[in-house]
C-alpha positions as CSV (number, residue, x, y, z in Angstrom):
1,M,100.4,114.0,108.7
2,S,97.5,114.4,106.3
3,Q,94.9,111.7,105.7
4,N,94.9,109.6,102.6
5,K,91.9,110.3,100.4
6,I,89.8,107.4,99.1
7,L,87.2,107.8,96.4
8,I,84.4,105.2,96.5
9,I,82.6,104.7,93.1
10,E,79.7,102.4,93.8
11,D,76.0,102.5,92.8
12,E,74.6,100.5,95.8
13,P,74.0,102.8,98.8
14,A,74.3,100.1,101.4
15,I,77.8,99.0,100.1
16,R,78.9,102.7,99.8
17,D,77.8,103.3,103.4
18,M,79.6,100.1,104.7
19,L,82.8,101.1,102.8
20,K,82.7,104.7,104.1
21,F,82.2,103.5,107.7
22,T,85.0,101.0,107.4
23,L,87.5,103.4,105.8
24,T,86.7,106.5,108.0
25,S,87.1,104.2,111.1
26,S,90.6,103.4,109.7
27,D,91.3,107.2,109.5
28,Y,90.9,107.7,105.8
29,A,89.2,110.7,104.3
30,V,86.4,109.4,102.0
31,N,84.5,110.8,99.0
32,E,81.6,109.0,97.4
33,A,80.2,108.8,93.9
34,S,77.2,106.7,92.8
35,N,78.0,106.4,89.1
36,A,80.9,106.6,86.7
37,E,80.3,110.3,85.7
38,E,80.2,111.5,89.3
39,G,83.3,109.4,90.0
40,W,85.2,110.9,87.0
41,K,84.4,114.4,88.0
42,S,85.3,113.8,91.7
43,A,88.6,112.2,90.7
44,L,89.6,115.1,88.6
45,A,88.5,117.7,91.2
46,D,89.9,116.0,94.4
47,K,92.8,113.9,93.2
48,P,92.2,110.9,95.6
49,D,95.1,108.8,96.7
50,L,93.2,105.6,95.8
51,I,90.0,104.6,94.1
52,L,87.6,101.8,95.0
53,L,85.7,101.1,91.8
54,D,82.6,98.9,91.4
55,W,82.6,96.9,88.1
56,M,78.8,96.6,87.5
57,M,77.2,100.0,87.5
58,P,74.3,101.4,85.4
59,G,75.5,103.2,82.3
60,T,79.3,103.3,82.1
61,S,80.9,100.2,83.8
62,G,83.8,100.3,86.2
63,V,86.0,98.6,83.6
64,V,85.4,101.3,81.0
65,L,85.9,104.0,83.7
66,A,89.2,102.4,84.8
67,E,90.4,102.5,81.2
68,R,89.4,106.2,81.1
69,F,91.4,106.9,84.3
70,R,94.5,105.2,82.9
71,K,94.4,107.3,79.7
72,N,94.2,110.7,81.5
73,D,97.5,112.2,82.8
74,Q,95.8,113.5,85.9
75,T,94.5,110.1,87.0
76,A,96.8,107.6,85.3
77,N,98.8,106.8,88.4
78,I,96.0,106.7,91.0
79,P,95.8,103.1,92.4
80,I,92.5,101.4,91.6
81,I,91.0,98.5,93.5
82,M,88.1,96.9,91.5
83,L,85.1,95.6,93.5
84,T,83.0,93.0,91.8
85,A,80.9,89.9,92.2
86,R,82.5,88.5,89.1
87,G,85.2,86.1,90.4
88,E,86.2,84.1,87.3
89,E,89.8,84.3,86.2
90,S,88.7,85.7,82.8
91,D,86.9,88.5,84.6
92,Q,90.0,89.3,86.7
93,V,92.2,89.4,83.6
94,Q,89.7,91.9,82.1
95,G,89.8,94.0,85.2
96,F,93.6,94.0,85.4
97,D,93.8,94.7,81.7
98,A,91.6,97.7,82.1
99,G,94.1,99.1,84.6
100,A,93.0,97.9,88.1
101,D,95.9,97.4,90.5
102,D,93.9,95.0,92.7
103,Y,90.7,93.0,92.5
104,V,88.3,92.2,95.4
105,V,85.4,89.8,94.9
106,K,82.1,90.5,96.7
107,P,81.2,89.6,99.4
108,F,84.4,90.6,101.1
109,S,85.7,91.1,104.6
110,P,86.0,94.9,105.4
111,R,89.2,94.2,107.4
112,A,90.7,92.4,104.5
113,L,89.8,95.3,102.2
114,V,91.4,97.8,104.5
115,A,94.6,95.6,104.5
116,R,94.6,95.7,100.7
117,V,94.1,99.5,100.7
118,Q,97.0,99.9,103.1
119,A,99.3,97.7,101.2
120,L,98.6,99.4,97.9
121,L,99.1,102.9,99.4
122,R,102.3,101.8,101.1
123,R,103.6,100.4,97.8
124,Q,102.7,103.7,96.1
125,S,104.4,105.7,98.8
126,N,107.6,103.6,98.7
127,Q,107.9,104.2,94.9
128,K,107.4,107.9,95.3
129,A,109.9,108.2,98.2
130,N,112.7,106.4,96.5
131,T,112.6,106.4,92.7
132,D,116.1,105.0,92.5
133,Q,115.0,101.8,94.4
134,I,112.0,99.7,93.2
135,S,110.9,96.7,95.3
136,A,108.3,94.0,94.8
137,G,108.2,91.0,97.2
138,N,111.9,90.1,97.7
139,M,113.0,91.6,94.4
140,R,114.7,94.9,94.2
141,L,116.0,97.1,91.4
142,D,118.7,99.7,91.9
143,L,118.3,102.1,89.0
144,E,121.3,104.2,89.8
145,S,123.8,101.3,89.8
146,H,121.7,99.3,87.2
147,R,121.7,96.2,89.5
148,F,119.0,93.7,90.3
149,Y,118.7,91.7,93.5
150,V,116.5,88.9,94.8
151,S,116.7,88.4,98.6
152,D,119.7,90.8,98.5
153,E,121.6,88.5,96.2
154,E,122.6,90.1,92.9
155,I,121.2,88.5,89.7
156,K,123.0,89.5,86.5
157,L,120.6,90.6,83.8
158,G,121.1,91.6,80.2
159,P,119.9,95.1,79.2
160,T,116.6,93.9,77.8
161,E,115.8,91.7,80.7
162,F,116.6,94.6,83.1
163,K,114.2,96.9,81.2
164,L,111.6,94.1,81.2
165,V,111.9,93.6,85.0
166,H,111.8,97.4,85.5
167,F,108.5,97.6,83.5
168,F,106.9,94.6,85.3
169,M,107.9,95.9,88.7
170,T,106.4,99.3,88.1
171,H,103.2,97.9,86.5
172,P,102.2,95.0,88.8
173,N,99.0,93.0,88.6
174,R,98.1,94.2,85.0
175,V,98.0,92.0,82.0
176,F,100.0,93.2,79.0
177,S,99.9,91.8,75.5
178,R,103.0,91.0,73.6
179,T,102.4,94.1,71.4
180,Q,102.1,96.3,74.5
181,L,105.3,94.9,76.0
182,L,107.1,95.5,72.7
183,D,105.9,99.1,72.7
184,H,106.8,99.8,76.3
185,V,110.1,97.9,76.7
186,W,111.6,97.8,73.2
187,G,110.0,101.1,71.9
188,V,107.2,102.0,69.5
189,N,109.6,102.6,66.6
190,V,111.6,99.3,67.0
191,V,110.5,96.6,64.6
192,V,110.8,93.1,66.2
193,E,108.5,90.1,66.2
194,E,106.1,89.4,69.0
195,R,107.7,86.1,69.7
196,T,110.8,88.1,70.8
197,V,108.9,88.8,73.9
198,D,108.4,85.1,74.6
199,V,112.1,84.5,74.2
200,H,113.1,87.2,76.7
201,I,110.4,86.1,79.1
202,R,111.8,82.5,79.0
203,R,115.4,83.8,79.5
204,L,114.3,85.9,82.4
205,R,112.4,83.1,84.1
206,K,115.5,80.8,83.7
207,L,117.6,83.4,85.5
208,L,115.0,83.7,88.2
209,E,114.3,80.0,88.7
210,P,117.1,79.4,91.3
211,T,115.7,82.2,93.4
212,L,112.1,80.8,93.4
213,V,110.5,84.0,92.1
214,A,110.1,82.9,88.4
215,D,106.3,82.5,89.2
216,Y,106.0,86.2,89.7
217,I,105.9,86.5,85.9
218,Q,102.6,84.8,84.9
219,T,101.4,83.7,81.4
220,I,97.8,84.7,80.8
221,R,96.7,82.4,78.0
222,G,95.3,84.3,75.0
223,S,96.2,87.7,76.6
224,G,99.9,88.0,77.4
225,Y,101.8,88.3,80.6
226,R,101.3,89.7,84.1
227,F,103.7,90.4,86.9
228,S,102.3,89.6,90.4
229,V,104.0,88.9,93.6
230,V,103.1,85.3,94.7
231,E,102.3,85.2,98.4
232,G,104.0,82.3,100.1
């Protein structure tokens, strides 16, 4: 079985060295870049399985680079873990909004970072292995039969709620504005008001409340909504 390839984009040599040692010790193949432009070229050339991306770098920041990755077809689906000393919620929202899949605040435990890398790669692998079944926490979508389950109990959803859940489960940990949700779920050419999103979110949460997973859909004040599995 081939090694997973991790690209580290980090301007501080000491942190790069620590990350490389930690990841190679866990049997990952590691490439390094010391700035955004090197990281961009490496990602296009080597197609890593996951990117560890520093937020604060000279020149182009990690946030700007993450947005660039998400807009390019070759890198759009590569998982990104943002590394940063900025731990405020508003900073995390900005990082997720830029396209990060996870967010690790410095200083961090190397073992905890490896666990996050493993979890993100496992989720990516599961989605690739079975595109008809999508899982997140104890939620599961069966796309072939058009059924939705929580803890293996079927929850009846309307067509719009089903599409909304599908979108959230395939785009976890990212903040989407109401306009973005309208474009992705309802379609760019469909003319509906932004508050329609709020109505469907409320309906969906009401359906999920008895199963104790309604908190997976989080309201980010002033920004929109984020789907994130809440750890018990």
